[in-house]
N, CA, C and O atoms as a GROMACS GRO file, in nm:
protein
  344
    1UNK      N    1  14.375   4.545 -18.120
    1UNK     CA    2  14.507   4.491 -18.081
    1UNK      C    3  14.529   4.365 -18.160
    1UNK      O    4  14.650   4.343 -18.169
    2UNK      N    5  14.469   4.290 -18.209
    2UNK     CA    6  14.514   4.179 -18.323
    2UNK      C    7  14.552   4.249 -18.443
    2UNK      O    8  14.663   4.221 -18.487
    3UNK      N    9  14.487   4.332 -18.503
    3UNK     CA   10  14.565   4.418 -18.598
    3UNK      C   11  14.715   4.472 -18.590
    3UNK      O   12  14.804   4.452 -18.673
    4UNK      N   13  14.721   4.540 -18.480
    4UNK     CA   14  14.884   4.571 -18.423
    4UNK      C   15  14.966   4.456 -18.413
    4UNK      O   16  15.085   4.458 -18.445
    5UNK      N   17  14.902   4.344 -18.364
    5UNK     CA   18  14.995   4.241 -18.357
    5UNK      C   19  15.033   4.152 -18.489
    5UNK      O   20  15.133   4.080 -18.501
    6UNK      N   21  14.938   4.173 -18.575
    6UNK     CA   22  14.968   4.133 -18.704
    6UNK      C   23  15.058   4.220 -18.795
    6UNK      O   24  15.133   4.177 -18.883
    7UNK      N   25  15.038   4.356 -18.758
    7UNK     CA   26  15.143   4.453 -18.829
    7UNK      C   27  15.283   4.425 -18.787
    7UNK      O   28  15.376   4.422 -18.868
    8UNK      N   29  15.300   4.402 -18.648
    8UNK     CA   30  15.422   4.374 -18.584
    8UNK      C   31  15.491   4.249 -18.668
    8UNK      O   32  15.590   4.262 -18.741
    9UNK      N   33  15.415   4.119 -18.640
    9UNK     CA   34  15.479   3.979 -18.668
    9UNK      C   35  15.473   3.968 -18.845
    9UNK      O   36  15.562   3.923 -18.916
   10UNK      N   37  15.344   4.023 -18.890
   10UNK     CA   38  15.313   3.980 -19.044
   10UNK      C   39  15.349   3.836 -19.055
   10UNK      O   40  15.430   3.783 -19.132
   11UNK      N   41  15.280   3.789 -18.971
   11UNK     CA   42  15.271   3.625 -18.952
   11UNK      C   43  15.119   3.592 -18.999
   11UNK      O   44  15.033   3.662 -18.946
   12UNK      N   45  15.080   3.500 -19.085
   12UNK     CA   46  14.961   3.435 -19.102
   12UNK      C   47  14.899   3.350 -18.994
   12UNK      O   48  14.779   3.323 -18.991
   13UNK      N   49  14.979   3.313 -18.915
   13UNK     CA   50  14.939   3.262 -18.780
   13UNK      C   51  14.870   3.346 -18.722
   13UNK      O   52  14.777   3.306 -18.653
   14UNK      N   53  14.895   3.484 -18.734
   14UNK     CA   54  14.803   3.575 -18.638
   14UNK      C   55  14.685   3.566 -18.664
   14UNK      O   56  14.590   3.542 -18.590
   15UNK      N   57  14.690   3.593 -18.813
   15UNK     CA   58  14.541   3.607 -18.889
   15UNK      C   59  14.458   3.460 -18.863
   15UNK      O   60  14.338   3.474 -18.843
   16UNK      N   61  14.506   3.338 -18.862
   16UNK     CA   62  14.442   3.239 -18.841
   16UNK      C   63  14.394   3.251 -18.693
   16UNK      O   64  14.273   3.242 -18.675
   17UNK      N   65  14.478   3.271 -18.578
   17UNK     CA   66  14.468   3.271 -18.458
   17UNK      C   67  14.319   3.368 -18.408
   17UNK      O   68  14.220   3.325 -18.348
   18UNK      N   69  14.343   3.495 -18.453
   18UNK     CA   70  14.245   3.616 -18.427
   18UNK      C   71  14.131   3.619 -18.521
   18UNK      O   72  14.043   3.695 -18.481
   19UNK      N   73  14.110   3.570 -18.613
   19UNK     CA   74  14.023   3.598 -18.732
   19UNK      C   75  13.901   3.604 -18.672
   19UNK      O   76  13.832   3.704 -18.692
   20UNK      N   77  13.854   3.498 -18.591
   20UNK     CA   78  13.706   3.480 -18.546
   20UNK      C   79  13.691   3.597 -18.464
   20UNK      O   80  13.584   3.657 -18.469
   21UNK      N   81  13.764   3.629 -18.404
   21UNK     CA   82  13.752   3.762 -18.303
   21UNK      C   83  13.729   3.886 -18.375
   21UNK      O   84  13.649   3.975 -18.346
   22UNK      N   85  13.822   3.881 -18.486
   22UNK     CA   86  13.828   4.018 -18.577
   22UNK      C   87  13.674   4.031 -18.638
   22UNK      O   88  13.600   4.128 -18.623
   23UNK      N   89  13.644   3.905 -18.714
   23UNK     CA   90  13.535   3.884 -18.794
   23UNK      C   91  13.412   3.908 -18.694
   23UNK      O   92  13.311   3.958 -18.743
   24UNK      N   93  13.414   3.878 -18.574
   24UNK     CA   94  13.253   3.887 -18.471
   24UNK      C   95  13.275   4.019 -18.437
   24UNK      O   96  13.168   4.078 -18.417
   25UNK      N   97  13.372   4.088 -18.423
   25UNK     CA   98  13.380   4.222 -18.365
   25UNK      C   99  13.309   4.299 -18.498
   25UNK      O  100  13.214   4.377 -18.485
   26UNK      N  101  13.366   4.267 -18.621
   26UNK     CA  102  13.302   4.337 -18.742
   26UNK      C  103  13.158   4.344 -18.734
   26UNK      O  104  13.088   4.444 -18.725
   27UNK      N  105  13.122   4.213 -18.737
   27UNK     CA  106  12.964   4.179 -18.735
   27UNK      C  107  12.888   4.255 -18.635
   27UNK      O  108  12.778   4.307 -18.656
   28UNK      N  109  12.955   4.259 -18.525
   28UNK     CA  110  12.894   4.331 -18.400
   28UNK      C  111  12.874   4.510 -18.457
   28UNK      O  112  12.771   4.577 -18.458
   29UNK      N  113  12.991   4.544 -18.494
   29UNK     CA  114  12.987   4.690 -18.530
   29UNK      C  115  12.867   4.707 -18.677
   29UNK      O  116  12.780   4.793 -18.693
   30UNK      N  117  12.896   4.620 -18.744
   30UNK     CA  118  12.794   4.616 -18.861
   30UNK      C  119  12.634   4.614 -18.824
   30UNK      O  120  12.556   4.663 -18.906
   31UNK      N  121  12.597   4.570 -18.730
   31UNK     CA  122  12.447   4.554 -18.668
   31UNK      C  123  12.408   4.678 -18.636
   31UNK      O  124  12.286   4.688 -18.632
   32UNK      N  125  12.490   4.809 -18.604
   32UNK     CA  126  12.458   4.913 -18.557
   32UNK      C  127  12.398   5.006 -18.683
   32UNK      O  128  12.318   5.098 -18.671
   33UNK      N  129  12.458   4.959 -18.803
   33UNK     CA  130  12.384   5.034 -18.937
   33UNK      C  131  12.269   5.006 -18.975
   33UNK      O  132  12.244   4.892 -19.014
   34UNK      N  133  12.185   5.094 -18.971
   34UNK     CA  134  12.034   5.083 -19.047
   34UNK      C  135  12.003   5.147 -19.156
   34UNK      O  136  12.019   5.269 -19.162
   35UNK      N  137  11.954   5.073 -19.259
   35UNK     CA  138  11.903   5.142 -19.373
   35UNK      C  139  11.769   5.259 -19.376
   35UNK      O  140  11.652   5.228 -19.354
   36UNK      N  141  11.809   5.373 -19.403
   36UNK     CA  142  11.734   5.505 -19.407
   36UNK      C  143  11.655   5.513 -19.529
   36UNK      O  144  11.691   5.613 -19.592
   37UNK      N  145  11.566   5.452 -19.586
   37UNK     CA  146  11.515   5.461 -19.694
   37UNK      C  147  11.444   5.595 -19.727
   37UNK      O  148  11.427   5.625 -19.845
   38UNK      N  149  11.412   5.659 -19.649
   38UNK     CA  150  11.390   5.802 -19.685
   38UNK      C  151  11.504   5.898 -19.764
   38UNK      O  152  11.482   5.974 -19.858
   39UNK      N  153  11.627   5.872 -19.699
   39UNK     CA  154  11.747   5.961 -19.714
   39UNK      C  155  11.820   5.878 -19.828
   39UNK      O  156  11.899   5.931 -19.906
   40UNK      N  157  11.783   5.727 -19.832
   40UNK     CA  158  11.861   5.644 -19.941
   40UNK      C  159  12.034   5.631 -19.859
   40UNK      O  160  12.141   5.647 -19.918
   41UNK      N  161  12.018   5.602 -19.726
   41UNK     CA  162  12.135   5.618 -19.668
   41UNK      C  163  12.168   5.518 -19.560
   41UNK      O  164  12.071   5.465 -19.506
   42UNK      N  165  12.285   5.483 -19.522
   42UNK     CA  166  12.319   5.391 -19.395
   42UNK      C  167  12.319   5.499 -19.254
   42UNK      O  168  12.387   5.600 -19.264
   43UNK      N  169  12.256   5.479 -19.146
   43UNK     CA  170  12.289   5.564 -19.039
   43UNK      C  171  12.339   5.431 -18.899
   43UNK      O  172  12.314   5.312 -18.883
   44UNK      N  173  12.407   5.522 -18.831
   44UNK     CA  174  12.446   5.419 -18.720
   44UNK      C  175  12.354   5.477 -18.588
   44UNK      O  176  12.367   5.587 -18.534
   45UNK      N  177  12.269   5.380 -18.555
   45UNK     CA  178  12.180   5.403 -18.440
   45UNK      C  179  12.224   5.306 -18.301
   45UNK      O  180  12.294   5.205 -18.303
   46UNK      N  181  12.189   5.343 -18.232
   46UNK     CA  182  12.205   5.278 -18.099
   46UNK      C  183  12.337   5.300 -18.036
   46UNK      O  184  12.354   5.264 -17.920
   47UNK      N  185  12.439   5.359 -18.110
   47UNK     CA  186  12.577   5.376 -18.067
   47UNK      C  187  12.573   5.516 -17.972
   47UNK      O  188  12.519   5.625 -17.990
   48UNK      N  189  12.640   5.469 -17.880
   48UNK     CA  190  12.645   5.604 -17.770
   48UNK      C  191  12.768   5.688 -17.830
   48UNK      O  192  12.869   5.638 -17.878
   49UNK      N  193  12.743   5.817 -17.819
   49UNK     CA  194  12.848   5.894 -17.896
   49UNK      C  195  12.987   5.919 -17.794
   49UNK      O  196  12.971   5.949 -17.675
   50UNK      N  197  13.079   5.908 -17.835
   50UNK     CA  198  13.192   5.910 -17.749
   50UNK      C  199  13.182   6.089 -17.698
   50UNK      O  200  13.211   6.126 -17.585
   51UNK      N  201  13.135   6.181 -17.810
   51UNK     CA  202  13.163   6.315 -17.756
   51UNK      C  203  13.034   6.343 -17.636
   51UNK      O  204  12.917   6.311 -17.655
   52UNK      N  205  13.083   6.407 -17.518
   52UNK     CA  206  13.000   6.425 -17.434
   52UNK      C  207  12.868   6.518 -17.455
   52UNK      O  208  12.756   6.512 -17.405
   53UNK      N  209  12.937   6.621 -17.563
   53UNK     CA  210  12.840   6.717 -17.618
   53UNK      C  211  12.718   6.666 -17.696
   53UNK      O  212  12.622   6.737 -17.727
   54UNK      N  213  12.731   6.536 -17.726
   54UNK     CA  214  12.623   6.490 -17.811
   54UNK      C  215  12.527   6.429 -17.744
   54UNK      O  216  12.578   6.357 -17.658
   55UNK      N  217  12.390   6.422 -17.744
   55UNK     CA  218  12.308   6.345 -17.661
   55UNK      C  219  12.263   6.224 -17.747
   55UNK      O  220  12.210   6.236 -17.857
   56UNK      N  221  12.291   6.093 -17.678
   56UNK     CA  222  12.293   6.009 -17.728
   56UNK      C  223  12.142   5.976 -17.791
   56UNK      O  224  12.132   5.899 -17.887
   57UNK      N  225  12.015   6.046 -17.723
   57UNK     CA  226  11.885   6.011 -17.755
   57UNK      C  227  11.893   6.070 -17.903
   57UNK      O  228  11.827   6.002 -17.981
   58UNK      N  229  11.948   6.166 -17.954
   58UNK     CA  230  11.928   6.252 -18.069
   58UNK      C  231  12.008   6.244 -18.178
   58UNK      O  232  11.981   6.279 -18.293
   59UNK      N  233  12.118   6.192 -18.132
   59UNK     CA  234  12.239   6.158 -18.225
   59UNK      C  235  12.233   6.049 -18.318
   59UNK      O  236  12.207   5.936 -18.278
   60UNK      N  237  12.260   6.078 -18.465
   60UNK     CA  238  12.305   5.973 -18.535
   60UNK      C  239  12.426   5.992 -18.607
   60UNK      O  240  12.456   6.109 -18.633
   61UNK      N  241  12.508   5.891 -18.649
   61UNK     CA  242  12.632   5.919 -18.746
   61UNK      C  243  12.715   6.011 -18.656
   61UNK      O  244  12.751   6.117 -18.708
   62UNK      N  245  12.750   5.989 -18.537
   62UNK     CA  246  12.843   6.059 -18.469
   62UNK      C  247  12.995   6.046 -18.537
   62UNK      O  248  13.027   5.937 -18.582
   63UNK      N  249  13.083   6.152 -18.544
   63UNK     CA  250  13.193   6.124 -18.640
   63UNK      C  251  13.313   6.030 -18.562
   63UNK      O  252  13.391   5.968 -18.634
   64UNK      N  253  13.326   6.023 -18.432
   64UNK     CA  254  13.418   5.907 -18.395
   64UNK      C  255  13.328   5.776 -18.414
   64UNK      O  256  13.390   5.677 -18.453
   65UNK      N  257  13.238   5.766 -18.399
   65UNK     CA  258  13.148   5.610 -18.425
   65UNK      C  259  13.170   5.575 -18.560
   65UNK      O  260  13.211   5.466 -18.598
   66UNK      N  261  13.130   5.706 -18.656
   66UNK     CA  262  13.129   5.663 -18.803
   66UNK      C  263  13.307   5.603 -18.832
   66UNK      O  264  13.331   5.503 -18.900
   67UNK      N  265  13.391   5.669 -18.780
   67UNK     CA  266  13.531   5.639 -18.830
   67UNK      C  267  13.565   5.516 -18.790
   67UNK      O  268  13.608   5.430 -18.867
   68UNK      N  269  13.543   5.499 -18.641
   68UNK     CA  270  13.568   5.358 -18.596
   68UNK      C  271  13.517   5.256 -18.650
   68UNK      O  272  13.582   5.155 -18.675
   69UNK      N  273  13.354   5.275 -18.681
   69UNK     CA  274  13.309   5.169 -18.773
   69UNK      C  275  13.359   5.147 -18.915
   69UNK      O  276  13.366   5.037 -18.970
   70UNK      N  277  13.389   5.251 -18.962
   70UNK     CA  278  13.496   5.223 -19.112
   70UNK      C  279  13.622   5.149 -19.062
   70UNK      O  280  13.645   5.050 -19.131
   71UNK      N  281  13.709   5.170 -18.963
   71UNK     CA  282  13.804   5.140 -18.949
   71UNK      C  283  13.784   4.958 -18.933
   71UNK      O  284  13.849   4.874 -18.997
   72UNK      N  285  13.723   4.942 -18.874
   72UNK     CA  286  13.677   4.812 -18.809
   72UNK      C  287  13.646   4.698 -18.943
   72UNK      O  288  13.700   4.592 -18.976
   73UNK      N  289  13.538   4.771 -18.996
   73UNK     CA  290  13.520   4.709 -19.117
   73UNK      C  291  13.619   4.688 -19.237
   73UNK      O  292  13.629   4.590 -19.311
   74UNK      N  293  13.690   4.805 -19.236
   74UNK     CA  294  13.818   4.769 -19.322
   74UNK      C  295  13.899   4.698 -19.287
   74UNK      O  296  13.953   4.626 -19.370
   75UNK      N  297  13.937   4.694 -19.149
   75UNK     CA  298  14.028   4.581 -19.102
   75UNK      C  299  14.009   4.418 -19.159
   75UNK      O  300  14.084   4.341 -19.219
   76UNK      N  301  13.866   4.410 -19.106
   76UNK     CA  302  13.841   4.287 -19.093
   76UNK      C  303  13.802   4.238 -19.252
   76UNK      O  304  13.794   4.116 -19.269
   77UNK      N  305  13.778   4.330 -19.370
   77UNK     CA  306  13.797   4.299 -19.488
   77UNK      C  307  13.918   4.282 -19.543
   77UNK      O  308  13.922   4.208 -19.641
   78UNK      N  309  14.045   4.341 -19.496
   78UNK     CA  310  14.158   4.315 -19.533
   78UNK      C  311  14.220   4.196 -19.451
   78UNK      O  312  14.340   4.180 -19.473
   79UNK      N  313  14.167   4.114 -19.367
   79UNK     CA  314  14.204   4.023 -19.318
   79UNK      C  315  14.140   3.870 -19.363
   79UNK      O  316  14.185   3.758 -19.338
   80UNK      N  317  14.028   3.908 -19.432
   80UNK     CA  318  13.969   3.806 -19.511
   80UNK      C  319  14.050   3.774 -19.656
   80UNK      O  320  14.061   3.657 -19.693
   81UNK      N  321  14.102   3.881 -19.732
   81UNK     CA  322  14.158   3.862 -19.828
   81UNK      C  323  14.282   3.746 -19.837
   81UNK      O  324  14.278   3.658 -19.924
   82UNK      N  325  14.392   3.757 -19.740
   82UNK     CA  326  14.491   3.659 -19.736
   82UNK      C  327  14.438   3.521 -19.684
   82UNK      O  328  14.509   3.420 -19.683
   83UNK      N  329  14.312   3.525 -19.643
   83UNK     CA  330  14.287   3.385 -19.582
   83UNK      C  331  14.166   3.328 -19.685
   83UNK      O  332  14.081   3.247 -19.649
   84UNK      N  333  14.177   3.396 -19.839
   84UNK     CA  334  14.100   3.344 -19.913
   84UNK      C  335  13.966   3.372 -19.924
   84UNK      O  336  13.906   3.327 -20.022
   85UNK      N  337  13.911   3.433 -19.848
   85UNK     CA  338  13.769   3.461 -19.833
   85UNK      C  339  13.712   3.600 -19.899
   85UNK      O  340  13.776   3.706 -19.897
   86UNK      N  341  13.610   3.587 -19.945
   86UNK     CA  342  13.562   3.699 -20.031
   86UNK      C  343  13.540   3.827 -19.960
   86UNK      O  344  13.500   3.926 -20.021
   0.00000   0.00000   0.00000
């Protein structure tokens, strides 16, 4: 919602007001990524798949969760740049 508000207003005050929420959300989402040394990749574990046909206990890297995680982390990074953060 914060991203949609920023897109609508295009005002840096929105970035300042909601940046902590956006960054904490990205940090939370990033915590689901675990490094798999055997396959040399990151996997999402612990996220319950939105798709009812996938078993939560057996599923890693479900499509919706991968796409949503990518979106959240991308938005958070985009918010960091105008605030002068790396």
